[in-house]
C-alpha positions as CSV (number, residue, x, y, z in Angstrom):
1,X,7.1,-26.7,17.8
2,X,10.8,-26.3,16.9
3,X,13.2,-25.6,19.8
4,X,14.3,-22.1,19.3
5,X,16.8,-19.5,20.6
6,X,14.6,-16.7,19.2
7,X,13.3,-15.5,22.7
8,X,14.0,-12.6,24.9
9,X,15.6,-9.9,22.8
10,X,15.8,-12.1,19.7
11,X,12.1,-12.7,19.7
12,X,11.0,-12.1,16.0
13,X,8.5,-9.5,14.9
14,X,5.5,-10.8,13.0
15,X,4.7,-8.0,10.6
16,X,6.1,-5.5,8.3
17,X,5.5,-1.9,9.2
18,X,5.7,1.5,7.4
19,X,5.6,4.6,9.5
20,X,6.1,8.2,8.5
21,X,7.2,11.4,10.4
22,X,8.5,9.8,13.4
23,X,8.5,11.5,16.8
24,X,12.0,12.8,17.8
25,X,13.4,13.9,21.1
26,X,16.3,16.3,20.7
27,X,17.5,17.5,17.3
28,X,18.6,15.3,14.3
29,X,21.8,16.8,12.8
30,X,21.0,18.4,9.5
31,X,23.9,16.8,7.8
32,X,22.5,13.3,8.4
33,X,20.8,12.7,5.1
34,X,20.4,9.1,4.3
35,X,19.3,5.8,5.8
36,X,20.5,3.8,8.8
37,X,19.9,0.2,8.0
38,X,20.4,-3.0,10.1
39,X,20.0,-6.7,9.2
40,X,19.2,-9.7,11.4
41,X,17.5,-13.0,11.5
42,X,13.7,-13.0,11.9
43,X,12.1,-16.4,11.2
44,X,8.7,-16.2,9.5
45,X,7.5,-18.6,12.2
46,X,8.9,-20.2,15.3
47,X,7.6,-23.5,14.0
48,X,10.0,-23.3,11.0
49,X,13.3,-25.2,10.9
50,X,15.0,-21.8,10.4
51,X,14.1,-20.8,13.9
52,X,16.2,-23.5,15.4
53,X,19.5,-21.6,15.1
54,X,20.3,-17.8,15.3
55,X,22.4,-18.0,12.1
56,X,19.7,-19.3,9.8
57,X,16.7,-17.3,10.4
58,X,15.3,-15.3,7.4
59,X,16.8,-11.9,7.1
60,X,14.9,-8.8,8.0
61,X,16.3,-5.3,7.4
62,X,15.0,-2.5,9.6
63,X,15.6,1.1,8.3
64,X,15.2,4.7,9.3
65,X,15.4,7.5,6.7
66,X,16.7,10.8,7.9
67,X,16.6,14.1,6.0
68,X,16.9,17.8,6.8
69,X,16.7,17.2,10.5
70,X,13.6,14.9,10.3
71,X,13.0,11.2,10.6
72,X,10.9,10.7,7.5
73,X,10.2,6.9,7.8
74,X,10.8,3.7,9.5
75,X,10.5,0.3,7.5
76,X,11.1,-3.3,8.3
77,X,11.1,-5.8,5.5
78,X,12.0,-9.5,5.1
79,X,14.5,-10.3,2.4
80,X,12.5,-12.1,-0.2
81,X,14.3,-15.3,-1.3
82,X,12.1,-17.7,-3.2
83,X,10.8,-19.4,0.0
84,X,10.0,-16.1,1.7
85,X,8.2,-14.7,-1.3
86,X,6.2,-17.9,-1.6
87,X,5.2,-17.8,2.1
88,X,4.2,-14.2,1.7
89,X,2.1,-15.0,-1.3
90,X,4.4,-13.2,-3.8
91,X,6.3,-14.1,-7.0
92,X,9.9,-15.0,-6.5
93,X,12.5,-12.5,-7.7
94,X,14.6,-13.6,-10.7
95,X,18.3,-14.0,-10.4
96,X,21.3,-16.4,-10.0
97,X,21.7,-19.0,-7.2
98,X,25.0,-20.4,-6.2
99,X,25.3,-24.0,-5.1
100,X,21.6,-24.4,-4.6
101,X,21.7,-21.9,-1.7
102,X,18.9,-19.5,-2.1
103,X,19.1,-17.9,1.3
104,X,17.4,-14.8,2.7
105,X,20.6,-12.9,3.6
106,X,20.4,-12.1,7.3
107,X,23.8,-10.8,8.5
108,X,24.7,-7.4,7.1
109,X,23.4,-4.6,4.8
110,X,25.7,-2.4,2.8
111,X,25.7,0.3,0.2
112,X,27.7,0.0,-3.1
113,X,27.6,2.1,-6.3
114,X,24.2,3.7,-5.2
115,X,22.7,0.2,-4.6
116,X,21.8,-1.6,-1.4
117,X,22.7,-5.3,-0.7
118,X,21.8,-7.7,2.1
119,X,24.7,-10.0,2.6
120,X,25.5,-13.4,4.2
121,X,28.4,-15.8,4.2
122,X,29.1,-19.5,3.4
123,X,28.2,-19.6,-0.3
124,X,25.0,-17.7,-0.8
125,X,24.8,-14.6,-3.0
126,X,23.8,-11.1,-1.8
127,X,20.3,-9.9,-2.3
128,X,19.8,-6.4,-3.8
129,X,17.2,-4.2,-2.1
130,X,15.5,-1.1,-3.3
131,X,15.8,2.3,-1.5
132,X,12.6,1.6,0.5
133,X,13.9,-2.0,1.3
134,X,11.8,-3.9,-1.3
135,X,13.7,-7.0,-2.6
136,X,14.9,-6.7,-6.1
137,X,16.6,-10.1,-6.3
138,X,19.8,-12.1,-5.8
139,X,22.9,-10.5,-7.4
140,X,26.2,-11.9,-8.7
141,X,27.3,-8.4,-10.1
142,X,26.6,-9.3,-13.7
143,X,28.3,-12.7,-13.5
144,X,31.4,-11.3,-11.8
145,X,31.0,-13.6,-8.7
146,X,32.0,-17.3,-9.5
147,X,30.6,-18.4,-6.2
148,X,28.9,-16.9,-3.2
149,X,29.8,-13.7,-1.3
150,X,30.6,-12.7,2.3
151,X,28.9,-11.2,5.3
152,X,31.6,-8.7,5.9
153,X,33.3,-6.3,3.5
154,X,36.0,-3.6,4.0
155,X,36.4,-0.7,1.7
156,X,39.8,0.9,1.1
157,X,39.2,4.6,1.8
158,X,41.9,5.6,-0.7
159,X,40.6,3.6,-3.7
160,X,37.0,3.0,-2.9
161,X,37.5,-0.7,-3.7
162,X,35.4,-3.1,-1.7
163,X,37.2,-6.2,-0.5
164,X,35.6,-9.4,0.7
165,X,36.7,-13.0,1.6
166,X,34.2,-15.7,0.6
167,X,34.1,-19.3,1.6
168,X,31.8,-22.4,0.9
169,X,31.8,-25.9,2.5
170,X,32.4,-27.5,-0.9
171,X,35.6,-25.5,-1.6
172,X,39.3,-26.2,-0.8
173,X,40.0,-22.5,-0.8
174,X,38.9,-19.1,0.4
175,X,38.3,-16.5,-2.3
176,X,39.4,-12.9,-2.1
177,X,37.1,-10.6,-4.1
178,X,37.5,-7.0,-5.1
179,X,34.7,-4.8,-6.4
180,X,35.3,-1.3,-7.8
181,X,33.3,1.8,-6.7
182,X,31.1,1.3,-9.8
183,X,30.1,-2.3,-8.7
184,X,32.2,-4.3,-11.1
185,X,34.1,-7.3,-9.9
186,X,37.7,-6.5,-10.8
187,X,39.7,-9.2,-9.1
188,X,39.3,-12.8,-7.8
189,X,42.1,-14.7,-6.0
190,X,41.7,-18.2,-4.6
191,X,43.7,-19.0,-1.4
192,X,44.1,-22.8,-0.9
193,X,43.0,-23.8,2.7
194,X,42.3,-27.2,4.1
195,X,39.2,-28.5,6.0
196,X,36.8,-25.8,4.8
197,X,37.1,-23.5,7.7
198,X,34.5,-20.9,8.6
199,X,35.6,-17.3,7.9
200,X,33.1,-14.7,9.2
201,X,35.4,-11.6,8.9
202,X,39.0,-10.6,7.8
203,X,41.1,-7.5,8.0
204,X,42.5,-5.0,5.5
205,X,45.6,-2.9,5.6
206,X,47.4,-0.8,2.9
207,X,49.7,-3.7,2.1
208,X,47.7,-6.9,3.1
209,X,44.6,-8.7,3.2
210,X,44.6,-10.5,6.7
211,X,43.0,-13.9,6.6
212,X,42.0,-15.8,9.7
213,X,42.4,-19.7,9.3
214,X,41.1,-20.8,12.7
215,X,39.9,-24.1,14.2
216,X,36.2,-23.9,13.3
217,X,35.8,-26.2,10.3
218,X,33.0,-27.9,8.3
219,X,31.9,-31.0,10.1
220,X,30.5,-33.9,8.1
221,X,29.7,-35.7,11.3
222,X,27.5,-32.9,12.5
223,X,26.0,-32.5,9.1
224,X,25.0,-36.2,9.1
225,X,23.4,-35.7,12.5
226,X,21.3,-32.9,11.1
227,X,23.0,-29.9,12.7
228,X,21.5,-26.7,11.3
229,X,25.0,-25.2,11.2
230,X,27.6,-28.0,10.6
231,X,30.7,-26.2,11.7
232,X,32.5,-27.2,14.8
233,X,35.7,-26.6,16.8
234,X,38.5,-28.7,15.4
235,X,41.6,-29.1,17.6
236,X,43.4,-30.9,14.8
237,X,43.2,-27.9,12.4
238,X,45.4,-25.4,14.3
239,X,45.3,-21.7,14.0
240,X,47.1,-19.3,11.8
241,X,46.8,-15.8,10.2
242,X,47.7,-15.2,6.6
243,X,49.1,-12.0,5.3
244,X,48.2,-11.8,1.6
245,X,50.0,-9.1,-0.4
246,X,47.5,-7.0,-2.1
247,X,50.0,-6.4,-4.9
248,X,51.2,-9.9,-5.7
249,X,48.7,-12.3,-4.0
250,X,51.5,-14.1,-2.2
251,X,50.5,-15.3,1.3
252,X,52.7,-15.4,4.4
253,X,51.2,-17.7,7.1
254,X,51.9,-17.1,10.8
255,X,50.8,-19.4,13.5
256,X,48.7,-18.0,16.4
257,X,47.4,-19.5,19.6
258,X,44.0,-21.3,19.0
259,X,41.1,-18.9,19.3
260,X,38.0,-17.8,17.4
261,X,37.3,-14.4,15.8
262,X,34.0,-13.3,14.5
263,X,34.9,-9.6,14.1
264,X,37.7,-7.2,13.3
265,X,37.9,-3.7,14.8
266,X,40.7,-2.5,12.4
267,X,44.1,-3.3,11.2
268,X,47.1,-1.4,9.9
269,X,50.8,-1.6,8.9
270,X,53.3,-0.4,11.5
271,X,56.7,-0.4,9.8
272,X,57.4,-4.1,8.8
273,X,54.9,-5.3,11.3
274,X,51.1,-5.6,11.0
275,X,48.7,-4.6,13.9
276,X,45.3,-6.4,14.0
277,X,42.6,-5.5,16.6
278,X,40.0,-8.2,17.0
279,X,37.3,-9.5,19.3
280,X,38.6,-12.9,20.3
281,X,37.0,-16.0,22.0
282,X,39.1,-18.8,23.6
283,X,37.0,-21.3,21.6
284,X,33.7,-21.3,19.8
285,X,31.4,-23.9,18.1
286,X,32.5,-26.6,20.6
287,X,30.6,-29.7,19.5
288,X,28.9,-27.3,17.0
289,X,27.3,-25.4,19.8
290,X,27.2,-21.6,20.3
291,X,27.0,-21.7,24.1
292,X,30.5,-23.1,24.7
293,X,33.9,-21.6,24.5
294,X,34.2,-18.6,26.8
295,X,33.5,-14.9,26.6
296,X,34.9,-12.5,23.9
297,X,37.6,-9.9,24.7
298,X,39.1,-7.1,22.7
299,X,42.7,-8.1,21.8
300,X,45.5,-6.7,19.7
301,X,47.8,-9.0,17.5
302,X,51.1,-7.6,16.5
303,X,52.3,-9.8,13.7
304,X,55.9,-9.8,12.6
305,X,56.1,-11.5,9.1
306,X,59.9,-11.7,9.3
307,X,60.1,-13.7,12.5
308,X,56.8,-15.4,12.1
309,X,55.8,-14.4,15.6
310,X,52.5,-12.9,16.9
311,X,52.5,-10.9,20.1
312,X,49.0,-10.7,21.7
313,X,47.9,-8.0,24.0
314,X,44.6,-7.7,25.9
315,X,43.1,-4.3,25.2
316,X,40.0,-4.8,27.3
317,X,38.8,-8.0,29.2
318,X,35.1,-7.1,29.5
319,X,32.8,-9.2,27.3
320,X,32.0,-7.3,24.2
321,X,31.1,-7.7,20.5
322,X,30.2,-5.8,17.3
323,X,33.3,-3.6,17.0
324,X,33.1,-0.6,14.8
325,X,35.3,2.4,14.0
326,X,35.6,5.5,11.7
327,X,35.8,3.6,8.4
328,X,37.7,6.4,6.8
329,X,40.6,4.9,8.9
330,X,40.1,1.4,7.6
331,X,43.6,-0.1,7.2
332,X,45.3,2.9,8.6
333,X,46.5,3.8,12.1
334,X,43.6,5.0,14.2
335,X,42.7,5.9,17.8
336,X,39.1,5.2,18.5
337,X,36.9,2.0,18.5
338,X,33.4,1.4,19.7
339,X,31.9,-1.9,20.8
340,X,28.7,-3.2,22.3
341,X,29.2,-4.8,25.7
342,X,27.5,-8.1,26.5
343,X,27.2,-10.3,29.5
344,X,28.6,-13.8,29.1
345,X,27.3,-14.9,25.8
346,X,26.8,-18.4,27.3
347,X,23.7,-16.9,29.0
348,X,22.1,-15.7,25.8
349,X,23.0,-18.1,23.0
350,X,21.5,-21.4,24.1
351,X,22.7,-24.7,22.6
352,X,21.0,-26.2,19.6
353,X,18.7,-29.0,20.6
354,X,18.4,-28.0,24.3
355,X,15.2,-27.2,26.1
356,X,15.2,-23.4,26.5
357,X,13.9,-21.2,29.2
358,X,12.5,-17.8,28.4
359,X,15.5,-15.4,28.0
360,X,15.1,-12.3,30.2
361,X,16.0,-9.0,28.6
362,X,18.4,-8.6,31.5
363,X,20.7,-11.2,29.9
364,X,21.6,-8.5,27.2
365,X,23.8,-5.7,28.3
366,X,22.7,-2.1,27.9
367,X,26.1,-0.6,27.5
368,X,28.3,0.7,24.6
369,X,32.1,1.2,25.0
370,X,34.3,3.8,23.5
371,X,38.0,2.8,23.3
372,X,40.8,5.3,23.2
373,X,43.5,3.1,21.8
374,X,46.2,5.7,22.1
375,X,45.7,6.2,25.8
376,X,44.5,2.8,26.6
377,X,41.4,4.0,28.3
378,X,37.6,3.3,27.9
379,X,34.4,5.2,28.5
380,X,31.1,3.4,29.0
381,X,27.6,4.7,27.9
382,X,24.8,3.0,29.8
383,X,21.1,3.0,28.8
384,X,18.3,2.0,31.1
385,X,17.6,-1.4,32.6
386,X,16.3,-3.8,29.9
387,X,17.4,-1.4,27.2
388,X,19.6,-3.9,25.2
389,X,21.6,-2.1,22.7
390,X,23.0,-3.2,19.2
391,X,26.0,-2.4,17.1
392,X,27.2,1.1,17.3
393,X,27.8,2.6,13.8
394,X,30.1,5.6,13.4
395,X,29.0,8.4,10.9
396,X,31.6,11.1,10.3
397,X,30.7,14.8,10.6
398,X,34.1,16.5,10.4
399,X,37.6,15.6,9.5
400,X,38.8,14.6,13.0
401,X,38.5,10.9,13.8
402,X,36.0,11.3,16.6
403,X,34.1,14.2,15.1
404,X,30.9,12.4,14.3
405,X,28.0,10.4,15.6
406,X,27.2,6.9,16.7
407,X,23.9,5.4,15.6
408,X,22.3,2.3,17.0
409,X,18.9,0.7,17.9
410,X,18.1,0.6,21.6
411,X,15.2,-1.3,23.1
412,X,13.0,0.9,25.1
413,X,11.2,-1.4,27.6
414,X,8.9,1.4,28.9
415,X,7.4,1.7,25.4
416,X,7.7,-1.9,24.3
417,X,9.4,-0.5,21.2
418,X,12.8,0.5,19.9
419,X,14.5,3.9,19.6
420,X,17.1,5.0,17.1
421,X,19.6,6.7,19.3
422,X,22.1,9.2,17.8
423,X,25.0,9.9,20.2
424,X,27.9,12.4,19.9
425,X,31.2,10.4,19.5
426,X,33.0,13.2,21.3
427,X,30.5,13.6,24.1
428,X,30.0,9.8,24.3
429,X,28.5,9.7,27.9
430,X,26.4,12.8,27.5
431,X,22.7,13.1,26.5
432,X,21.8,11.7,23.1
433,X,21.9,14.3,20.2
434,X,18.6,12.8,19.1
435,X,16.3,9.9,19.8
436,X,13.9,8.7,17.2
437,X,11.0,6.9,18.6
438,X,10.1,3.9,16.4
439,X,6.5,2.5,16.3
440,X,7.6,-1.2,16.9
441,X,10.2,-3.4,18.6
442,X,13.5,-4.1,16.7
443,X,14.8,-7.5,17.7
444,X,18.4,-8.0,18.5
445,X,20.2,-8.7,15.2
446,X,23.6,-8.5,13.6
447,X,25.1,-5.7,11.4
448,X,24.2,-2.4,9.7
449,X,25.3,0.6,7.9
450,X,24.7,4.3,7.5
451,X,24.1,4.8,3.8
452,X,24.3,8.5,2.9
453,X,22.0,9.8,0.1
C-alpha cells in the first residue's frame, strides 16, 4: 500500500453522490441563486501513486445548488481526465493536452463566461465541467493557451478580465495570461525567470501584476529520486517580487526577505507604492517536504518601486491559510479579509515517504478569522470540536464591503457528514444564517467559488 497523507480530514470519499432537496436549519437568503463549488484532491484509491502526495490526488468537485431559498442538490464528481475516465469505465473526453500532462485538475474551480472550469498549475490545462459537474473535457480556450494554465486567477472588477500566471518546469519564464469576459484569450506575456520556480498565486492591482519569484524551484535531484512533487527550497535562488506594468509589460524587480507564499489576500496601489497582503511562510518545501518550514502568518508588504525597498508588517501571527475577501475590491483598497485558522501545519501535512500515524481530526482547526485591516482587529468564529472548516468564500449581498455572506464546508462529527454553512459577514460570530445538511462527508480540500446563476 502506498504511504499516504490522505488520512484524518483528508481521507478520500469513495463514491459519487447525488442528493436533492437537502435539509436546512435556518433560512437560505433568497438572493443566493447559484452554486457553491469546491475542488480538492481525492485519489481513486489509497493504493495509487497519486495518493502519496496531497498535491497530486485526482480532483473531485463538491457542489451545492441554491435557488429561491432552497438547497436543491448536492453533487460530488471526480474530474475525468483520461486515467480517471478509464478507471470508472467511461470513454475519455476529447481535448488538447499540454506537455503530456493530462491531469485531473484538483486545486480550484471557477466560473467564466457562463462556463465552469476545474484548474491546476504547473503546466496542465483546465478541465471544463457542466452545470451539474459532469466533465466536458480539457480546454485551451480555442487554442488561445500556448501552454498550461494556473490554479489561481484574479478578475479585474472594472474590466471583467481574468488574469492568471502560468508556469511549467520546462520553461525559462512565467506566463501572464488575460482572458476577456467572453472567454477569449486576449493577451499572453512571457516574463523571463531562472530556475523554473513554483508560482502558486500572484496579485493584481490597478497598475500592476505582482509576481512572486521565491526560493522554491524545480529540483532535478528530487525528480531523479522519484519525488512526486520535485520542487524544493533553494537558498541559492533568492527571493524577489516583480511589479509588471499592466500597460507596458515592463517589470520592476524588488528583493524581499526569503519566504514562501501560497496565497494572496489582496493588493492595491497606494500612491507610488504597492500594498500586498499575503499568507507567508518562513520556508516551505525544505528537502521537497511539506512538513518543514514553519507556520504561516498574515503579513503586509509595502513595496516602494522607487527605492527598491519592501517594508514588511505582521498583521496576525496566528497560523492561518486560505485568505479570501470581497472580490469586488480586487486590486483596490479594502478593509476586510477572511482566513481559515489552522494549527501548525507541521502536524497535518506529513512528509513524503515517512511512516504515518492516523491523523486526528483535532489536528485541524475549527476556526474562521475575520480581519478588520483598517482597525487592525480580528474576530474569531469557532465551530464545534472536530468540526474542521475549509476556505471561507465571500458572497456580496449589498454595496457595502461587508454586506454579504461567507460560505464554507464544515465537517459535522456528530453526523459523520458535512454541512454547508452560510454566515453573515457583518454578524460574523453570530448564529449561522443557514446550515445545509449534506448527506456525506466532504474531505478537506483546496479552493472554491460561488458561481451565481
